[in-house]
PAZAPA-4460 file (N, C-alpha, C; in steps of 0.05 Angstrom, whole numbers, plus 32768, in hexadecimal, padded with zeros to 4 digits):
% residues 254
    n_x    n_y    n_z   ca_x   ca_y   ca_z    c_x    c_y    c_z   seq   type   mol
   8108   8055   8078   812A   8041   8070   8143   804F   8088     1      M     A
   814D   803D   8088   8167   804C   809C   817F   804F   8091     2      N     A
   8188   8060   809B   819D   806C   8091   81BE   806A   8098     3      V     A
   81C6   805E   8090   81E6   8057   80A0   81F5   8068   808E     4      F     A
   8205   8075   80AB   821C   8087   80AC   823A   8080   80A3     5      V     A
   824A   807B   8099   825B   8076   80A4   827D   8085   80A5     6      R     A
   8288   807E   80B7   8299   8096   80BF   82B5   8088   80B9     7      R     A
   82BC   8099   80AE   82D9   8085   80A7   82F1   809B   80B9     8      L     A
   830E   808D   80BB   8323   809B   80CB   8334   80AA   80B7     9      G     A
   834D   80C0   80BD   834E   80CF   80AC   8368   80B5   809D    10      L     A
   8373   809E   80AF   837A   8090   80A3   836E   8083   8087    11      A     A
   835A   8086   807C   834D   807C   806D   833A   808B   8056    12      A     A
   834D   80A5   805A   8343   80BC   804B   8340   80B9   8029    13      A     A
   8355   80AF   8020   834C   80A6   8008   833F   8091   7FFD    14      A     A
   8337   807A   8017   8325   806F   800E   830A   8080   800A    15      L     A
   8309   808A   8029   82ED   8098   8027   82E4   80AE   8008    16      S     A
   82FB   80B9   8000   82FD   80CC   7FE5   82EB   80B7   7FCD    17      L     A
   82F7   80A8   7FD0   82F5   808D   7FB9   82D1   8086   7FC2    18      G     A
   82CF   8085   7FD8   82B3   8074   7FDF   82A4   8094   7FDD    19      S     A
   82A1   80A3   7FE2   8298   80BA   7FDA   8289   80BD   7FBB    20      V     A
   82A3   80BB   7FAB   829A   80C4   7F94   8296   80AE   7F84    21      V     A
   8294   8086   7F8A   8283   8079   7F80   8266   807C   7F8F    22      A     A
   8263   8087   7FA7   8244   8088   7FA8   823D   809D   7FA2    23      S     A
   824B   80B7   7F93   823C   80C8   7F86   823B   80BD   7F72    24      S     A
   8245   80AC   7F64   823D   80A4   7F3E   821E   8092   7F49    25      A     A
   8221   8083   7F58   820D   806D   7F69   81EE   807F   7F6B    26      N     A
   81F0   8090   7F77   81DF   80A0   7F7D   81D2   80AB   7F61    27      A     A
   81E6   80B8   7F4D   81DF   80C1   7F34   81D1   80B4   7F26    28      Q     A
   81DE   8093   7F24   81D1   8086   7F17   81AF   8072   7F18    29      A     A
   81A7   8082   7F2F   8191   8075   7F40   8179   808A   7F21    30      L     A
   8162   807B   7F19   814F   8087   7F11   8143   8096   7F18    31      P     A
   8138   80AE   7F10   8123   80BF   7F22   8108   80B2   7F27    32      D     A
   8102   80B2   7F43   80F0   80AD   7F4B   80D5   80B3   7F3D    33      A     A
   80D3   80C4   7F2A   80BB   80CB   7F18   80BC   80BB   7F07    34      K     A
   80D2   80B4   7EF7   80D9   80A6   7EE3   80CA   808A   7EE8    35      E     A
   80D1   8081   7F04   80C1   8066   7F0E   80AE   8065   7F0E    36      L     A
   80A4   807A   7F18   8083   807C   7F20   8072   807D   7F07    37      I     A
   8085   808A   7EF0   8070   8086   7ED7   8070   806A   7EC4    38      Q     A
   8090   805F   7ECF   8096   8045   7EB6   8080   8035   7EC9    39      K     A
   8073   802E   7EDF   806C   8026   7EF0   8046   8028   7EEB    40      Y     A
   8047   803E   7EE5   8029   8046   7ED8   801E   803B   7EBF    41      N     A
   803A   8045   7EAC   8037   8030   7E91   8030   8012   7E8F    42      K     A
   803E   8004   7EA6   803A   7FEF   7EA9   8026   7FDC   7EAE    43      A     A
   8013   7FEB   7EC2   8001   7FE2   7EC9   7FE8   7FE9   7EC4    44      V     A
   7FEF   8004   7EA9   7FD2   8008   7E9C   7FCB   8020   7EAF    45      G     A
   7FD5   8032   7EBF   7FD5   8048   7EC6   7FB8   8052   7ED3    46      G     A
   7FB5   8067   7EB7   7F94   8072   7EC2   7F7D   806A   7EB9    47      D     A
   7F7B   8046   7EAE   7F6C   8039   7EA2   7F56   803B   7EB8    48      A     A
   7F5E   803A   7ED2   7F47   803F   7EE7   7F2B   8050   7EE1    49      W     A
   7F39   8064   7ED9   7F27   807C   7EDA   7F0F   807C   7EC4    50      K     A
   7F18   8067   7EB3   7EED   8062   7EA8   7EE5   805A   7EB0    51      S     A
   7EED   8048   7ECC   7ED6   8039   7ED9   7ED4   804F   7EF1    52      H     A
   7EB5   8042   7F00   7EAD   805E   7F12   7EAC   804A   7F32    53      Q     A
   7EB1   8030   7F2B   7EB2   8020   7F42   7ECB   8000   7F40    54      S     A
   7ED3   7FF8   7F5B   7EE1   7FDC   7F53   7EDE   7FCD   7F6C    55      A     A
   7ED3   7FB8   7F65   7ED0   7F9C   7F7C   7EE6   7F8E   7F72    56      R     A
   7EFA   7F88   7F8E   7F12   7F6F   7F99   7F0E   7F5C   7FA4    57      M     A
   7F03   7F40   7F9B   7F01   7F2B   7FB3   7F1F   7F19   7FB0    58      K     A
   7F22   7F17   7FCB   7F43   7F0B   7FD1   7F3C   7EF9   7FEB    59      A     A
   7F53   7EE3   7FE6   7F4F   7ED6   8002   7F6D   7EDC   8012    60      T     A
   7F71   7EDC   802E   7F7F   7EE2   803B   7F84   7ED0   8050    61      F     A
   7FA7   7EC5   8052   7FB1   7EAA   8058   7FBE   7EAE   806A    62      E     A
   7FC3   7EAC   808F   7FD7   7EA9   8099   7FDA   7E98   80A5    63      M     A
   7FF0   7E82   8093   7FF0   7E69   809E   7FF8   7E63   80B6    64      P     A
   800E   7E72   80C5   8019   7E70   80DF   800A   7E73   80F2    65      A     A
   7FEE   7E7D   80F3   7FD7   7E79   8103   7FC3   7E6F   80F6    66      A     A
   7FC6   7E60   80DC   7FAB   7E4A   80D8   7F9A   7E5D   80D0    67      G     A
   7F97   7E7D   80C8   7F82   7E88   80BE   7F7C   7E85   80A2    68      M     A
   7F68   7E8B   8098   7F5D   7E8F   807C   7F43   7EA2   8083    69      R     A
   7F48   7EB1   806A   7F30   7EBF   8073   7F2B   7ECA   8054    70      A     A
   7F0F   7ED8   8049   7F05   7EE0   8034   7F05   7F00   8035    71      D     A
   7F11   7F11   8021   7F0B   7F2B   801D   7EFF   7F3A   8009    72      I     A
   7EED   7F4C   800E   7EDE   7F5E   7FF7   7EE7   7F78   8001    73      E     A
   7EF5   7F87   7FE5   7EFD   7FA3   7FE7   7EE8   7FAF   7FD8    74      A     A
   7EDF   7FC6   7FDA   7ECD   7FD3   7FC4   7EDB   7FE9   7FC9    75      M     A
   7EDF   7FFC   7FB0   7EE3   801C   7FB6   7ED5   8026   7F9F    76      N     A
   7ECD   8040   7FA1   7EBD   804B   7F90   7ECD   806B   7F86    77      V     A
   7ED5   806E   7F73   7EE8   8083   7F70   7EDE   809B   7F6C    78      F     A
   7EC2   80A9   7F6C   7EB8   80C5   7F69   7EC1   80CD   7F7C    79      G     A
   7EBB   80C5   7F97   7EBC   80CC   7FB3   7ED0   80BF   7FC2    80      N     A
   7EE1   80AD   7FB2   7EF8   80A7   7FC0   7EF3   8094   7FD5    81      K     A
   7EDC   808A   7FD6   7ED5   8074   7FEE   7ED8   805C   7FE9    82      S     A
   7EDC   8047   7FFC   7EE3   8030   8005   7ED0   8021   8019    83      Y     A
   7ED7   8002   800F   7EC8   7FFB   8026   7ED3   7FDA   801D    84      M     A
   7EDF   7FD6   803E   7EF1   7FB7   8043   7EE6   7FA6   8057    85      M     A
   7ED2   7F8D   8043   7ED4   7F72   8055   7EE8   7F59   805F    86      K     A
   7EE3   7F54   807D   7EF6   7F41   8073   7EEF   7F2E   8084    87      T     A
   7EE6   7F17   807A   7ED3   7F00   8090   7EE1   7EE6   809B    88      A     A
   7EE4   7EE7   80AE   7EF8   7ED1   80C3   7EEB   7EC2   80CA    89      I     A
   7EED   7EA8   80C3   7ED9   7E93   80CB   7EE1   7E90   80EC    90      P     A
   7ED8   7E89   8100   7ED0   7E85   8117   7ED9   7EA3   8126    91      G     A
   7EE3   7EBF   811D   7EDF   7ECB   8122   7ECE   7EEA   811C    92      I     A
   7EC2   7EE5   8100   7EB1   7EF6   8104   7EBB   7F0C   80E7    93      G     A
   7EAC   7F23   80E4   7EB6   7F36   80CF   7EC3   7F4B   80D7    94      E     A
   7ED1   7F54   80CD   7EE3   7F70   80C8   7EE0   7F78   80BF    95      M     A
   7ED8   7F96   80BB   7ED2   7FAA   80AB   7EDD   7FCF   80A7    96      L     A
   7EE5   7FD4   8090   7EF4   7FE9   8094   7EE8   7FF9   807F    97      A     A
   7EDF   8017   807E   7EDE   8025   806E   7EE2   8047   806C    98      G     A
   7EDE   8051   8059   7EE0   806B   8053   7EC7   8075   8041    99      F     A
   7EC3   8085   8043   7EA8   809B   8039   7EB1   80B4   802A   100      D     A
   7ECA   80BC   8030   7ED6   80CE   8025   7EDE   80E2   8032   101      G     A
   7ED0   80E2   8045   7EE0   80F8   8059   7EE7   80E7   807B   102      S     A
   7ED0   80D7   8080   7ECF   80C3   809A   7EE0   80AB   8097   103      S     A
   7EF3   80A7   80AD   7EFC   8088   80A4   7EEE   8074   80BC   104      A     A
   7EEF   805C   80B9   7EE0   8049   80CD   7EE2   802E   80CF   105      W     A
   7EE2   8020   80E2   7EEA   8006   80E6   7ED8   7FF9   8100   106      A     A
   7ED5   7FDF   80F5   7EBF   7FCC   810B   7ECF   7FB6   8108   107      K     A
   7ED5   7FA1   8120   7ED5   7F8E   8120   7ECD   7F7F   813F   108      D     A
   7ECD   7F67   8136   7EBE   7F57   814E   7ED5   7F5D   8176   109      P     A
   7EEE   7F60   816C   7EFB   7F69   8188   7EF0   7F82   8194   110      V     A
   7F02   7F9F   817B   7EFC   7FB7   8184   7EE4   7FC1   817D   111      A     A
   7ECE   7FB5   8172   7EB6   7FC1   8168   7EAF   7FDC   8159   112      G     A
   7E9B   7FEC   815E   7E9F   8002   8147   7EB7   801E   8150   113      A     A
   7EC3   8021   813A   7ECD   8041   813F   7ECF   804C   8128   114      R     A
   7EDB   8069   8132   7EDE   807F   8116   7F03   8080   8110   115      L     A
   7F0E   807F   8101   7F2A   807E   8101   7F31   809F   80FE   116      L     A
   7F41   80A4   8115   7F4A   80BD   8116   7F6B   80C1   811A   117      S     A
   7F78   80D9   8118   7F92   80DB   811A   7FA0   80C8   8103   118      G     A
   7FBA   80C2   8108   7FCB   80B9   80EF   7FBB   80A3   80E7   119      A     A
   7FAF   8095   80ED   7FA4   8078   80E9   7F8A   8087   80D8   120      E     A
   7F6D   809C   80DA   7F66   80A5   80C8   7F71   80B6   80B1   121      G     A
   7F8B   80BE   80B1   7F98   80CB   80A1   7F9F   80BC   808F   122      E     A
   7FAA   80A2   8092   7FB8   808B   8082   7FA5   8083   806D   123      Q     A
   7F8A   807B   807A   7F71   8074   8070   7F64   8087   805E   124      A     A
   7F6A   809E   8061   7F61   80B5   8052   7F6B   80B0   8037   125      A     A
   7F87   80B3   8036   7FA0   80B6   8020   7F9C   809B   800D   126      E     A
   7F97   8081   801E   7F9D   806E   8012   7F7D   8069   8002   127      E     A
   7F6D   8073   8010   7F4C   806F   7FF9   7F51   807E   7FDB   128      A     A
   7F66   8090   7FD3   7F68   80A1   7FBE   7F70   808D   7FA6   129      D     A
   7F5F   8086   7F92   7F6F   8070   7F7C   7F7E   8078   7F73   130      P     A
   7F86   8092   7F70   7FAA   808F   7F68   7FBD   808E   7F78   131      D     A
   7FB7   8087   7F8E   7FC7   8082   7FA5   7FDD   8061   7F9F   132      A     A
   7FCB   8056   7F8E   7FD9   8036   7F7D   7FE1   8042   7F73   133      S     A
   7FE1   8056   7F64   7FF9   805B   7F4B   800C   806F   7F55   134      M     A
   800E   8073   7F6A   8020   8087   7F7B   801E   80A6   7F6B   135      R     A
   800B   80A3   7F61   800A   80C4   7F5C   7FF2   80D8   7F5E   136      T     A
   7FF5   80D3   7F7C   7FDA   80E4   7F85   7FF0   80F8   7F9D   137      S     A
   7FD3   810B   7F95   7FE7   8128   7F9E   7FEA   8124   7FB6   138      P     A
   7FDA   810D   7FCC   7FE7   8108   7FE0   8006   8103   7FF0   139      N     A
   8019   80FF   7FD7   802B   80F7   7FD9   8036   810F   7FD7   140      I     A
   804B   8113   7FE4   805C   8138   7FE5   806D   812E   7FD3   141      V     A
   8087   8120   7FD4   8099   8114   7FCF   809D   80FD   7FC4   142      T     A
   80AB   80F6   7FB9   80BF   80D9   7FAF   80D5   80DD   7F9D   143      S     A
   80EA   80C4   7FB4   80FD   80CA   7FA9   8112   80B3   7FA5   144      E     A
   8122   80A0   7F99   8128   808E   7F95   8141   8097   7FAB   145      T     A
   8148   807A   7FB3   8159   807A   7FC6   8170   8065   7FC7   146      V     A
   816D   8050   7FC1   8181   8035   7FB3   816F   8028   7F9C   147      E     A
   8187   801A   7F99   8181   7FFE   7F8C   8181   7FE9   7F9D   148      K     A
   8178   7FD5   7FA0   8181   7FC0   7FB2   8163   7FAA   7FA8   149      T     A
   815A   7F90   7FB6   8157   7F7B   7FAE   8142   7F6E   7FC4   150      N     A
   8126   7F6F   7FBD   8115   7F6F   7FCB   8101   7F5F   7FBB   151      M     A
   80F5   7F4D   7FCA   80E1   7F2B   7FC3   80F4   7F24   7FAB   152      N     A
   810B   7F22   7FB4   8120   7F11   7FA1   8121   7F23   7F85   153      N     A
   8121   7F38   7F7D   8120   7F48   7F6A   8131   7F61   7F69   154      L     A
   8139   7F65   7F57   814E   7F81   7F5C   813D   7F8E   7F52   155      D     A
   813D   7FA7   7F63   8125   7FC3   7F5D   8136   7FDE   7F69   156      C     A
   8128   7FEB   7F65   8128   8007   7F71   8117   8014   7F84   157      Y     A
   8128   8017   7FA3   8113   801F   7FB6   810F   8040   7FB2   158      K     A
   80F3   8048   7FBA   80F0   805D   7FB5   80D9   8068   7FCC   159      V     A
   80DE   8082   7FD6   80D6   808F   7FF6   80C5   809E   7FEE   160      K     A
   80A8   809C   7FF3   809B   80AC   7FEC   8090   80B3   800B   161      H     A
   8089   80D5   8011   8084   80E0   8024   806F   80F1   801E   162      T     A
   804F   80E6   8034   8039   80F0   802C   8031   810A   8041   163      W     A
   8016   811B   803C   8017   812A   8043   8016   812B   805C   164      K     A
   8009   8114   8072   8004   810E   8086   8020   810D   809A   165      S     A
   8037   810A   8081   804F   8112   8092   805A   80F1   808D   166      G     A
   8048   80D4   808F   8053   80B5   808E   8065   80B4   8070   167      R     A
   8076   80A5   8079   808A   80A1   8068   8082   8077   8055   168      V     A
   8084   8077   8039   8083   805F   8037   8095   8054   8020   169      T     A
   809F   8038   8019   80AA   8038   8005   80A0   8025   7FF5   170      H     A
   80B1   8029   7FD0   80A4   8012   7FC4   80B7   8006   7FB9   171      D     A
   80C5   7FF3   7FB3   80D6   7FE5   7FA0   80CF   7FE3   7F84   172      C     A
   80D9   7FEE   7F6F   80CB   7FEB   7F55   80DE   7FD9   7F41   173      F     A
   80DA   7FC8   7F3C   80E6   7FB3   7F33   80F1   7FBA   7F12   174      S     A
   8110   7FB9   7F15   8127   7FC3   7EFD   811E   7FBB   7EED   175      V     A
   8112   7FA2   7EE5   810E   7F90   7EC9   80F6   7F9A   7EBF   176      S     A
   80E3   7F9E   7ECA   80C2   7FA0   7EBC   80BB   7FB7   7ECC   177      D     A
   80BC   7FCD   7EE2   80B6   7FE6   7EEB   80A3   7FD6   7EF7   178      G     A
   809B   7FC3   7F05   8081   7FC4   7F1B   808E   7FC0   7F32   179      L     A
   807A   7FCA   7F41   8083   7FCB   7F66   8080   7FB0   7F66   180      I     A
   809B   7FA9   7F74   8098   7F8E   7F7D   8099   7F88   7FA0   181      V     A
   809F   7FA0   7FA7   80A0   7F9C   7FC8   8096   7FBF   7FD2   182      A     A
   808C   7FC2   7FEE   807E   7FD3   7FF2   808B   7FD3   8017   183      S     A
   808C   7FF0   8024   8097   7FF1   803C   8081   8008   8048   184      I     A
   806C   7FFC   805A   805E   8010   8068   805B   8011   808B   185      V     A
   8055   8022   8094   805A   8020   80AF   8033   802A   80B1   186      K     A
   802D   800D   80C1   8007   800B   80C4   8003   8017   80DD   187      Q     A
   7FEB   8023   80DE   7FEB   8030   80F5   7FCB   801F   80FE   188      V     A
   7FD2   8021   8114   7FB8   800D   811E   7FB3   8011   8136   189      S     A
   7F9D   8005   814C   7F93   8006   8161   7FB0   8002   8172   190      Q     A
   7FC2   7FF0   816D   7FDC   7FE0   817B   7FF1   7FF3   8174   191      M     A
   7FEF   800B   8161   8002   801A   815E   800F   8019   8148   192      G     A
   8029   8024   813F   802E   8024   8120   8043   8005   811F   193      E     A
   803F   7FF8   810B   804C   7FE2   8107   8057   7FE8   80E9   194      M     A
   8070   7FDC   80E4   8080   7FD6   80C7   806B   7FC1   80BA   195      E     A
   8066   7FC6   80A2   805C   7FAF   8091   8069   7FAF   8076   196      V     A
   8078   7F9C   8069   8087   7F90   8053   806E   7F80   8040   197      T     A
   8062   7F94   8029   805F   7F7E   8016   8067   7F73   8000   198      Q     A
   8068   7F5E   7FF4   8074   7F54   7FDE   8068   7F52   7FCC   199      L     A
   8061   7F57   7FB6   8049   7F5D   7FA5   8053   7F47   7F88   200      L     A
   8047   7F32   7F81   8052   7F2B   7F70   8039   7F18   7F56   201      S     A
   8031   7F09   7F49   802A   7F09   7F3E   8015   7F16   7F31   202      D     A
   8017   7F2B   7F1E   800B   7F43   7F0F   7FFE   7F35   7EFB   203      Y     A
   7FE0   7F40   7EF6   7FCB   7F37   7EF3   7FBE   7F4C   7ED9   204      K     A
   7FB4   7F4A   7EC1   7FAB   7F60   7EB4   7F91   7F5B   7EC6   205      D     A
   7F7A   7F74   7ED2   7F5C   7F75   7ED9   7F53   7F83   7ECB   206      F     A
   7F48   7F80   7EB7   7F3D   7F8B   7EA5   7F49   7FA5   7E9D   207      G     A
   7F5F   7FA8   7E98   7F72   7FBF   7E88   7F86   7FCD   7EA1   208      G     A
   7F85   7FBC   7EB4   7F90   7FC9   7EC1   7FA6   7FB6   7ED0   209      V     A
   7FBC   7FB3   7EC9   7FCB   7F9F   7EE2   7FD4   7FA7   7EF9   210      K     A
   7FCE   7F8A   7F0A   7FD5   7F90   7F29   7FDE   7F75   7F3B   211      R     A
   7FEB   7F7B   7F4F   7FFA   7F5B   7F61   7FE5   7F4F   7F5D   212      A     A
   7FE1   7F36   7F5B   7FCE   7F29   7F69   7FCC   7F14   7F81   213      S     A
   7FE7   7F1F   7F86   7FF8   7F0A   7FA0   8004   7F24   7FAE   214      V     A
   7FFB   7F22   7FC8   800C   7F3A   7FD5   800F   7F23   7FF4   215      T     A
   8029   7F26   8002   8036   7F17   8012   8036   7F31   8029   216      T     A
   8024   7F33   8039   8036   7F42   8050   8046   7F3E   806A   217      L     A
   805A   7F46   806E   806F   7F3E   8088   8069   7F4F   809C   218      Q     A
   8065   7F47   80B5   8060   7F5C   80CD   8063   7F4B   80E0   219      M     A
   806A   7F58   80F3   806C   7F49   8114   8079   7F39   810D   220      M     A
   8090   7F2A   80F8   8090   7F0A   80F7   8080   7EF5   80E8   221      G     A
   806C   7EF7   80E4   805A   7EF4   80D2   8056   7EF4   80BB   222      Q     A
   8045   7EDC   80A2   8041   7EED   808E   8022   7EE4   808A   223      E     A
   801A   7EF6   8076   7FFD   7EF5   806E   7FFF   7EFD   8057   224      I     A
   7FF3   7EE4   8045   7FF5   7EE0   8027   7FCF   7EE8   801D   225      K     A
   7FCE   7EFF   800D   7FB5   7F02   8003   7FB3   7F05   7FE1   226      T     A
   7FA0   7EF3   7FD6   7FA2   7EE7   7FBD   7F8A   7EF3   7FB0   227      T     A
   7F91   7F04   7F9A   7F76   7F14   7F8A   7F66   7EF9   7F82   228      V     A
   7F4E   7EF7   7F80   7F3F   7EDC   7F71   7F28   7EEA   7F64   229      V     A
   7F1B   7F00   7F62   7F0A   7F0F   7F4F   7F0F   7F2D   7F51   230      A     A
   7F0E   7F38   7F3B   7F0C   7F5B   7F3B   7EFA   7F59   7F22   231      W     A
   7EE7   7F74   7F2F   7ECF   7F77   7F21   7ECF   7F9C   7F1F   232      E     A
   7ECB   7FA0   7F08   7EC2   7FC4   7F02   7EAF   7FC7   7F02   233      W     A
   7E9F   7FDC   7F0D   7E90   7FE9   7F0C   7E74   7FD8   7F17   234      D     A
   7E73   7FCA   7F26   7E60   7FAF   7F34   7E55   7FC6   7F4D   235      T     A
   7E5B   7FD6   7F5F   7E63   7FE3   7F75   7E46   7FE7   7F7A   236      V     A
   7E32   7FE2   7F88   7E1A   7FF5   7F89   7E0F   800C   7F9A   237      K     A
   7E10   801B   7FA5   7E0D   8035   7FB8   7E09   8025   7FD4   238      P     A
   7DF1   8019   7FD2   7DE9   800F   7FF3   7E08   7FF6   7FFE   239      E     A
   7E14   7FE9   7FEB   7E28   7FD6   7FF8   7E44   7FEB   8000   240      E     A
   7E3E   8007   8002   7E55   801F   800C   7E44   8020   8022   241      M     A
   7E2F   801D   802D   7E2C   8022   8047   7E38   801B   8062   242      E     A
   7E43   8028   8070   7E44   801E   808D   7E31   8011   809C   243      P     A
   7E36   8003   80AD   7E22   7FF5   80C1   7E1F   8007   80D0   244      P     A
   7E00   8005   80DE   7DF6   8016   80F6   7E0A   801F   8105   245      A     A
   7E16   800D   8114   7E26   8015   812B   7E38   802E   8120   246      D     A
   7E42   8032   8105   7E54   803F   80FF   7E48   8059   80F8   247      I     A
   7E31   8059   80EE   7E20   806D   80E0   7E18   8081   80FC   248      K     A
   7E1C   8075   8113   7E0F   8083   812E   7E21   809B   812B   249      A     A
   7E3B   8083   812E   7E5A   8099   8132   7E5A   80AC   8126   250      L     A
   7E5D   80A6   8107   7E5E   80BF   80FC   7E4C   80D3   80FD   251      L     A
   7E31   80CC   8104   7E1E   80DD   810F   7E29   80EC   8122   252      K     A
   7E35   80DF   8137   7E3B   80F4   814E   7E50   8106   8147   253      K     A
   7E5A   80FE   8135   7E78   810F   812B   7E96   8105   8139   254      G     A
***
């Protein structure tokens, strides 16, 4: 989040004092981040996912500016905090990404198969923790409410999260119902680091857990829309989490 420092001259000392007092009062009026996270957890069903072993999400991916559409399937196994995501793009091929509890990897038609390391690997590992989506993961070191603002056309409280890896993300919790309506993250990839704004909407109940069924990603001047079309609990089979042979070979090499 950008920090703006206002410098006032001596001639505006009285105004400056008034501004400081008003600013301090506003800061005190902001709800504690822990309270916002607790309210969010209550709104979405909190620990309800813990009664399950796995989850499978199916979604569509649309990038109107490029005329691109794809199908996404994401699978999570909670016990070992593993996941696999498959994205099938017509005319391009299949993109895969996974985490087995200790190692993160990716494969696509352009870059081929590779293991994720450094900041990219750390981000994948942190996000694999199911508690990360609840914002209660121990990988989040601190959470701080920084301002009341408007995102996704809704009034919300912006919370800054600092993770063990050192990365920083932001969530905006709706003033009215406590749901996360927007998130700002810096996504790490082979192309470097880029800021991504996620606008979350149309929350629906999926077997006792409420999730945003529509997410609009804004990055590099483009918009990408993902829509959840199906959600299943406890249908993921062990063999479905097996990485492809070339990834297995890389993992074996260490």
